C-alpha positions in Angstrom: 9.5 -20.8 1.8 6.4 -18.5 2.8 7.1 -15.1 1.3 9.7 -16.2 -1.5 6.6 -15.5 -4.0 6.7 -12.2 -5.9 3.9 -10.1 -7.1 2.6 -6.6 -7.6 -0.4 -5.1 -6.3 -2.9 -3.0 -8.1 -3.7 0.8 -6.4 -6.8 2.5 -6.1 -7.1 6.1 -4.8 -9.4 5.9 -1.9 -10.0 9.6 -2.0 -10.8 10.9 -3.8 -12.6 8.7 -5.8 -10.5 5.7 -5.7 -9.3 6.4 -9.1 -7.7 3.1 -11.0 -4.0 3.3 -11.2 -3.6 1.3 -14.3 -3.8 -2.2 -15.3 -0.4 -4.0 -14.3 0.0 -7.5 -15.2 -1.2 -9.9 -12.2 2.0 -11.9 -11.7 4.5 -9.3 -12.6 8.0 -10.0 -11.2 8.9 -6.6 -10.3 6.7 -3.7 -9.2 8.6 -0.6 -10.1 7.7 2.5 -8.2 4.8 4.2 -9.6 4.2 8.2 -9.9 0.7 9.0 -10.5 -0.3 11.5 -7.6 -3.2 10.9 -5.4 -5.8 13.8 -5.0 -6.0 16.0 -1.8 -8.6 15.2 1.0 -11.2 17.3 2.2 -14.9 17.9 2.6 -15.6 18.2 -1.0 -14.5 14.0 -1.3 -17.3 13.2 1.4 -19.2 10.8 -0.3 -22.2 11.3 2.1 -22.8 14.8 0.2 -23.3 13.0 -2.8 -27.2 13.2 -4.1 -28.1 15.8 -1.4 -27.8 18.9 -3.3 -23.9 18.8 -2.8 -21.8 20.7 -5.4 -21.3 19.3 -8.8 -17.3 18.6 -7.9 -18.6 16.5 -4.6 -21.0 14.5 -6.9 -18.3 14.0 -9.4 -15.6 12.6 -6.9 -18.3 10.4 -5.0 -18.9 9.1 -8.7 -15.1 8.5 -9.2 -15.0 6.8 -5.8 -17.7 4.1 -6.8 -16.6 3.6 -10.4 -13.0 3.5 -9.8 -13.6 0.6 -7.3 -15.8 -1.5 -9.1 -13.4 -1.1 -12.4 -10.6 -3.2 -11.2 -12.9 -5.9 -9.6 -14.6 -6.3 -13.1 -11.2 -6.5 -14.6 -10.4 -9.7 -12.3 -7.3 -8.2 -10.6 -5.7 -10.0 -8.0 -7.0 -10.6 -4.2 -5.4 -7.9 -2.6 -6.0 -4.0 -3.8 -3.9 -1.0 -2.7 -6.2 1.7 -1.3 -4.3 5.0 -1.4 -5.2 7.7 1.0 -4.7 10.8 -0.9 -3.0 14.2 0.0 -3.6 16.8 2.7 -5.2 19.9 0.7 -2.1 22.3 -0.7 -1.8 25.0 2.0 -3.5 23.2 4.9 -2.2 22.5 8.0 -2.2 18.8 8.5 -3.0 18.9 12.4 -6.1 21.3 11.8 -7.7 19.3 9.2 -6.9 15.6 10.4 -10.1 15.2 12.2 -12.3 16.1 9.1 -9.7 13.8 6.8 -10.0 10.8 9.1 -13.9 11.0 8.9 -14.1 10.9 5.1 -10.9 8.4 4.9 -13.1 6.1 7.4 -16.3 6.4 5.5 -15.0 5.4 2.2 -12.7 2.7 3.7 -16.1 1.3 5.3 -17.6 1.4 1.9 -14.7 0.2 0.1 -14.6 -2.9 2.4 -18.3 -3.9 1.6 -17.9 -3.6 -2.0 -14.8 -5.7 -1.7 -16.1 -8.3 0.5 -18.6 -9.1 -2.1 -16.0 -10.4 -4.3 -13.6 -11.8 -1.5 -10.9 -9.4 -2.1 -8.6 -7.9 0.7 -8.0 -3.7 0.5 -4.6 -2.7 1.8 -3.6 0.5 3.7 0.1 1.6 2.8 1.8 4.2 4.9 4.0 6.4 2.7 6.8 8.6 4.0 6.4 12.2 4.1 9.9 12.7 4.6 11.2 12.3 1.1 8.3 10.6 -1.1 5.5 12.7 -0.6 5.4 15.4 2.1 1.6 15.8 1.9 0.3 12.4 1.9 -2.0 11.5 4.5 -1.4 8.2 5.8 2.3 8.1 6.9 3.1 5.7 9.6 2.4 2.3 10.4 0.8 3.2 13.8 -1.6 5.8 12.2 -2.6 2.9 9.7 -3.3 0.3 12.6 -5.4 3.0 14.5 -7.5 3.4 11.5 -7.9 -0.1 10.6 -9.0 -0.7 14.2 -11.5 1.9 13.6 -13.0 0.7 10.5 -13.2 -2.8 12.0 -13.2 -4.6 8.8 -11.3 -8.2 8.6 -11.0 -7.6 4.6 -8.6 -4.3 5.3 -5.3 -5.0 6.1 -1.8 -3.2 6.1 0.7 -3.2 3.3 4.1 -3.0 4.7 6.3 -1.1 2.6 9.9 -1.4 4.5 11.3 1.5 2.6 8.8 3.8 3.9 8.7 2.6 7.4 12.4 2.7 7.6 12.2 6.5 6.4 9.9 7.3 8.7 10.6 5.6 12.1 13.4 3.2 11.7 13.2 0.4 14.6 12.0 -2.2 11.8 12.6 -5.2 14.1 10.2 -3.9 16.5 7.7 -2.6 14.2 7.8 -5.8 12.0 6.9 -7.7 15.3 4.1 -5.7 16.5 2.3 -4.8 13.0 3.0 -7.8 11.3 -0.5 -9.6 12.5 -2.2 -6.9 10.8 0.1 -7.2 7.5 -1.4 -8.8 4.3 1.4 -7.8 1.9 5.0 -6.5 1.9 7.0 -4.3 -0.2 10.7 -3.9 -0.4 13.1 -1.4 -1.5 16.8 -0.4 -0.3 17.4 3.1 1.4 17.8 5.8 0.6 18.1 5.1 -3.2 15.0 3.0 -3.6 17.0 0.4 -5.2 16.9 -3.5 -5.3 17.5 -5.3 -1.7 21.4 -6.0 -3.4 22.2 -2.7 -4.1 24.0 -0.4 -1.4 22.2 1.0 1.6 21.1 1.2 5.2 19.0 -2.3 5.4 19.9 -5.4 6.2 17.8 -7.8 4.0 19.0 -10.9 4.6 18.3 -10.2 8.3 15.0 -8.8 7.4 13.9 -11.7 5.6 15.0 -14.0 8.1 12.7 -12.0 10.5 9.8 -12.0 8.3 9.9 -16.2 8.2 10.8 -16.3 12.0 7.6 -14.1 12.7 5.6 -16.7 10.2 4.9 -14.3 7.3 3.7 -16.4 4.6 2.3 -13.8 2.3 3.8 -12.2 -1.0 6.6 -9.9 -1.2 6.3 -7.1 -3.8 9.4 -5.8 -5.3 8.8 -2.0 -5.6 12.2 -0.6 -6.4 13.9 1.2 -9.2 16.5 -1.1 -10.5 20.0 0.4 -10.9 20.1 -1.3 -14.4 18.6 -4.4 -16.2 15.4 -5.6 -14.2 16.6 -9.4 -14.7 20.1 -8.6 -13.6 18.7 -6.6 -10.8 17.2 -10.0 -9.2 20.3 -11.3 -8.3 19.5 -10.7 -4.9 16.6 -13.2 -5.3 18.7 -15.9 -6.9 21.5 -15.4 -3.9 18.7 -15.8 -1.5 17.4 -19.1 -3.3 20.8 -20.5 -3.5 21.4 -20.1 0.2 17.8 -21.3 1.3 16.5 -23.5 -1.7 14.3 -22.6 -4.5 10.7 -22.7 -3.8 8.6 -25.4 -5.6 5.4 -24.7 -7.5 2.6 -24.1 -5.0 4.6 -22.5 -2.5 
């Protein structure tokens, strides 16, 4: 059944400091929306400055970066870790600072990829929409994320596809899923615009999208990052309905 497994994915802030989001249960069935805010991105978060007469705040951010990265590894988290990009600094023009932010982000990702590779772990980059959820978030489209992954060039960094964010930013889900699925290491779902469970009213036709993922060969996990309208277990009726139609996955699938 491929994607019919559910999970949650731990989050880390790649800039600044890749701070640990929290200790979420490895096999949690429903990953609800998380609210901790990523930090701002800027030159003061550049890891290269640490130890070279950099201001104390730079050295502090660099220490957080490396310490935050090692913490979940030592805690035996799952094999995939969400590396969050951070925010455009308050009051800054996104276009004006993008080049500098790209440089910092790319270096931190290369460092993270090396550390994660030692433990056979995968880092995930997730575009988050800037229309509704976080107007200052740096990484907001699959096109931008794919370009960054190409520049970093590390096989253990992959794309995290959150269908909620992709629909809000660009739509064209069929085309984007087909184009970027080869880069995807994890999928997350929520209805648009209310961010409820797939069975709730909204724009997205999830039976079609689930079938598309199957047809395109996706074999990974699907994370349920939504806000249940009511009881969490009752909110999983969409999954039971899917299983009734397609067959419940057997152990090990």
